[in-house]
N, C-alpha and C positions, 0 to 999 in steps of 0.2 A: 174433280175434285176440287182441283186449282186453275186458274187461267193468269196469265202475264202480258203485260204491254209496257212499253216504253213512254214516257209522258215527261218531256223536259228535260231529255237525259237522264231520268231515274228509273228503274227498273220496278215496276209494279206488279207486284206478284199477290191474288186475291185467293183465300182461301173460303171455299164455298160450303163447306161439310165439314163435321166433325170425320177426323179419319178412326177414331175410335184407337182403342190400345193397339191393336195388331197393326193399324195401318199407320202411328206414328212415325217409324221408322224411314217408312218407303215416303211419306211427306215431308221428312227433312231431308233425304236423299234427293228428291225431285227438287226443292228449293234449291239445296246446296250447288246442283247441275245448272240450274238456272243462274246461280249467283256467279258460279265458275266462268259459265259461257259468255257474259256480260261484264264481268269485273273491268275495269275498276268502278264502275257506275255505282252510285250508291243505290240503296236496295229498299223499297217501303213494301211491308207483308201487311195485305188489308185483310183481318179475320171478320169476315161475314157474321151475321148472329149466329145461324146455327154452327161454326166453326169456334167457338167462343170456349171449349172445353178443357179440360186438364189434358187430353193425349196432344191437342191443337196447342195447348201453350208447351208442353214438354218438347214439340216438334221445332217450334220457335226457338226456346232456348237452345236447341241442338244447333239449328241455325244460327245462331249468334254467335255460337263458338266456333264456327265455320269460317262466318266473316271475319271474325275477329282475326282469324289466322291468316286469313288473305288480304287484311287491311282495307276491308269494304264495311263502308259504314251501314248500319241496319238499323231502321226505324220499324215499330209497329202500330198502326192505327186499329183501334176495337172502339164500336159504340158501349161496349161493356166495360161499367167500372171496375166490377170484380174481377174481371179479366186483368183490366190494365193495373190492378193493385197486385195479382197474382206475379205478372209478369217483371213487376218492380222487385216484388219481395225475393224471386227466384232466379233473378238474373246476376249473372257473374259480375261481381264487382270489378276484376282485374280486366288492365287493359280499356279496349273499347266501350265506353258505354253504351247500353241498348237505351234508345228512344222511343217514347212511347207517347202517341197522341190518340185523342178523342173522335180526330177527325181525319180522313183520306186525304184532303186538298191541303191542310195545315201540315202532314207530315210529306208531302211531295215536296211544298214549296219549302218547308224546312231542309230537306236532303238536297233541293237544286240547290239551295244557297249554300249550304256545306260542302257542297263540293264546288261550288264556283271558287 
């Protein structure tokens, strides 16, 4: 369902498919574990096209709360404009803002710059 790599000191996690309603908690836990293992590195979650559904967005919003509590910068990259709008509308505005990009390379570069 997901893969991860380090790029320029940024943890990049790619969600490749929709977790479905039953899989969103597991997805959030898996991403949260990666975030904890690599903190304080900034994190970019890339939502591939099949993973732009409501359950994936819900998992990312849970991860945002985890990152905020750990003091880790979280960015999301998605080509899907409706997914980006949903993330913006549902993101918790208290604390660290969820950064949302249309392009993965832009998200990684911005996260790298913010961490420097």
